C-alpha positions in Angstrom: 14.5 4.1 -0.2 12.0 4.5 2.7 9.3 2.7 0.7 11.5 -0.3 0.0 12.3 -0.7 3.6 8.7 -0.4 4.6 7.6 -3.0 1.9 10.2 -5.5 3.1 9.1 -5.0 6.7 5.5 -5.7 5.6 6.6 -8.7 3.7 8.5 -10.1 6.7 5.5 -9.5 8.9 3.0 -11.1 6.5 5.3 -14.3 6.5 4.7 -14.6 10.3 0.9 -13.9 9.9 0.6 -16.4 7.0 2.4 -19.1 8.9 0.4 -18.4 12.1 -2.7 -18.8 10.3 -1.7 -21.8 8.2 0.2 -24.0 10.6 3.6 -24.5 9.6 4.7 -28.1 8.4 6.4 -30.3 11.0 9.7 -30.4 9.0 10.0 -26.5 9.4 11.8 -25.2 12.4 10.1 -22.6 14.6 13.1 -20.3 14.3 13.1 -20.4 10.5 9.4 -20.0 10.2 8.4 -17.7 12.8 11.2 -16.1 14.9 13.5 -15.0 12.3 11.0 -13.4 10.1 9.5 -11.6 13.1 12.9 -10.3 14.1 13.6 -9.2 10.6 10.3 -7.3 10.5 11.1 -5.6 13.9 14.5 -4.6 12.6 13.3 -3.3 9.4 10.4 -1.2 10.9 12.9 0.0 13.7 15.3 1.0 10.8 12.6 2.7 9.1 11.7 4.8 12.2 15.3 5.8 12.6 15.7 6.7 8.9 12.5 8.8 9.2 13.7 10.5 12.5 17.2 11.2 11.0 15.8 12.2 7.5 17.8 15.4 7.6 21.0 13.7 8.1 20.3 11.2 5.4 19.6 13.9 2.8 22.3 16.3 4.1 20.0 19.2 4.1 17.9 21.3 6.5 15.3 22.4 4.0 11.8 22.0 5.2 10.3 20.9 2.1 13.0 18.0 1.5 12.5 16.8 5.1 8.7 16.7 4.6 9.1 14.4 1.6 8.7 11.1 3.6 5.2 12.2 4.5 4.1 12.8 0.9 3.3 9.1 0.0 1.3 8.5 3.3 -0.7 11.9 2.6 -1.3 10.9 -0.9 -2.5 7.5 0.2 -5.0 9.1 2.6 -6.2 11.6 0.2 -6.7 8.8 -2.5 -8.6 6.7 0.1 -10.8 9.6 1.1 -11.6 10.5 -2.6 -12.2 6.9 -3.6 -14.7 6.5 -0.5 -16.6 9.7 -1.5 -16.9 8.7 -5.2 -18.5 5.2 -4.7 -21.6 4.8 -6.6 -24.2 2.1 -6.2 -25.0 -0.5 -8.7 -28.3 1.3 -9.6 -26.5 4.6 -10.1 -24.1 2.7 -12.3 -26.9 1.1 -14.2 -28.6 4.5 -14.8 -25.2 6.0 -15.9 -24.6 3.3 -18.5 -28.3 3.6 -19.7 -28.0 7.3 -20.2 -24.7 6.8 -22.0 -26.0 4.2 -24.3 -29.2 6.1 -25.1 -27.2 9.2 -26.3 -24.8 7.3 -28.5 -25.7 7.7 -32.1 -25.9 4.4 -34.0 -24.1 4.4 -37.3 -26.1 3.0 -40.3 -25.1 -0.5 -41.3 -23.5 -0.8 -44.7 -25.1 -2.8 -47.4 
């Protein structure tokens, strides 16, 4: 549920960002194009903050592991970004890796 609210808030904010960079058409009102999506994004992000702050009330438990669950996706994303950043290889390393792989592959005889 928290992820859905977060994605909706990001989508509302991206509408505002898109329309600011790509000037909205003259037939669109400023209210419909900018103000209402901005208010929606603020409301969703504010609601998300309240949900995280009151997560123990939402879940109905005071167990620490349950109340730590909202922090699992951001932690997993940070760990994934760290691992991906550390495992980047250059084009030359990739070429060497492909060359080694192809040179060790046995070629099957062609049938006659």
